[in-house]
TORLOFI-979714 format. One record per residue (C-alpha): z, y, x. Coordinates in steps of 0.001 Angstrom, whole numbers, padded with zeros to 6 digits, always signed. Example, Ala and Ser with C-alpha at 12.3 -4.5 7.8 and 13.67 -1.06 7.14 Angstrom:
2
+007800-004500+012300;+007140-001060+013670;
END
This chain:
83
-031117-000827+019923;-030375+001838+016995;-033123+003439+015777;-034066+007384+016651;-033411+008047+012893;-029858+006726+013004;-029100+009057+016422;-030272+012169+014796;-028335+011859+011252;-025149+011110+013832;-026024+014551+015325;-026684+015992+012177;-023147+015291+010457;-021330+016495+014361;-023487+019506+014112;-022135+020076+010403;-018923+019520+011857;-019064+022411+014503;-019227+025067+012040;-015951+024151+009604;-012693+025986+009879;-010263+023655+011826;-007652+022243+009258;-004776+022162+011935;-001629+023703+010567;+000571+025141+013591;+004268+023786+012396;+006685+026477+013431;+004733+029446+011361;+003648+027117+008633;+005852+024892+007092;+004485+022196+004439;+005938+022944+000902;+008981+020265-000085;+007801+018498-003090;+010713+017917-005838;+010437+014081-005270;+011866+014571-001942;+015374+013045-001122;+016218+013725+001889;+016183+012194+005339;+017332+008362+004867;+021634+007371+005335;+024187+005157+004870;+026113+007499+002459;+030256+006755+002185;+032892+007055-000310;+035728+009307-000085;+037889+006171+000624;+035689+005253+003990;+033570+002559+002190;+029588+002232+002458;+028269+003130-001073;+025951-000042-000333;+025745-003042-003082;+024211-005235-000933;+020808-005621-002810;+018736-005623-000002;+015848-003201-001653;+016075-001159+001367;+015514-003804+003989;+012618-004921+001642;+010870-001728+001565;+011310-000980+005066;+007763-000507+006577;+008493-001028+010098;+010846-004145+009103;+013764-002813+011244;+016493-002805+008323;+018615-006018+007706;+021711-006596+005400;+024363-009020+006568;+027056-009992+004410;+030859-009527+005362;+034418-009561+004141;+035966-006406+004038;+039131-005830+005625;+042005-002478+005914;+040846-002802+009406;+037395-002710+009209;+035971-000263+007043;+032616-001271+006360;+030863-003072+003143;
END
């Protein structure tokens, strides 16, 4: 059974938060700054001849937090221009 003092401490924390300004930012009016290390959208780049710039190191698969990237080795054929 909770102590009455614990309930009062909880109410005190809530009461303090009522008078603070919200920190929510409206997106279209205020955009977050772009940091210098930001590299843009993730995408698989291609060479001028159509081959992908993937060397098959599987670092992208290891770094993916959702585990949705899989690297499979394939042979390149003139009709199938993937790497």
